[in-house]
N, C-alpha and C positions, 0 to 999 in steps of 0.2 A: 336384719342386716342395714347399717347404714352404708349407702355409696357416696363415693367423692364427688362432689357437684365441681364439673370441670369449667370452664372459662372457654368459651369459645373465642379460638384463635380470627381474624377477617380473613382468611382466606380460607376458613373450613362450613363458613357459609353466606347466604347469599338474604335478599331480604324481596319479594315477590311484586308483583304490582301490586296486592292485597295488602301488603308489611308487615307481612309474617316472616320471621326468620325462616331458611331451610337449611337446613344442616344437608353439609356434602358426605357424602363415604369416607372422607377420612376424620369427622371431626365422631362422627357414630365407632370405627374399629379403634380410635384412642378413649373414646368411653369404652369402649372393652365387653359391652353387653345389647341387648334389643332390648326396648324399651315396650315392644307391641303398640306404639300406637300408630302403626302403619305409613311409615317415617317413606317420603318420595326415593332416596336415595339409601336407604335401607340395604348394606355391603353380607347380612344374614337371611335373607330370603325369606322374613316374616310377609305373609298375606293376610292383612285384618278380616276380610270377608270369609274365610275359609275358617279363622283363627290357628293357623297351621304354619308350619315353616317347608317351604321350597326347598324340595333338596335338588342343590346345582348336581350340574352335569361334567 
């Protein structure tokens, strides 16, 4: 299944000290799924260390 590539808007990410784009929660929600990369602002509760989703309360 091909997924549409979304171009992030400037308010959906910031550039960290190392020069990498860090996507904010708004971008992840607009994308609509978890990429399982262990993103810092993942709204889906994915834990890369355990390869599982943490249930939210």
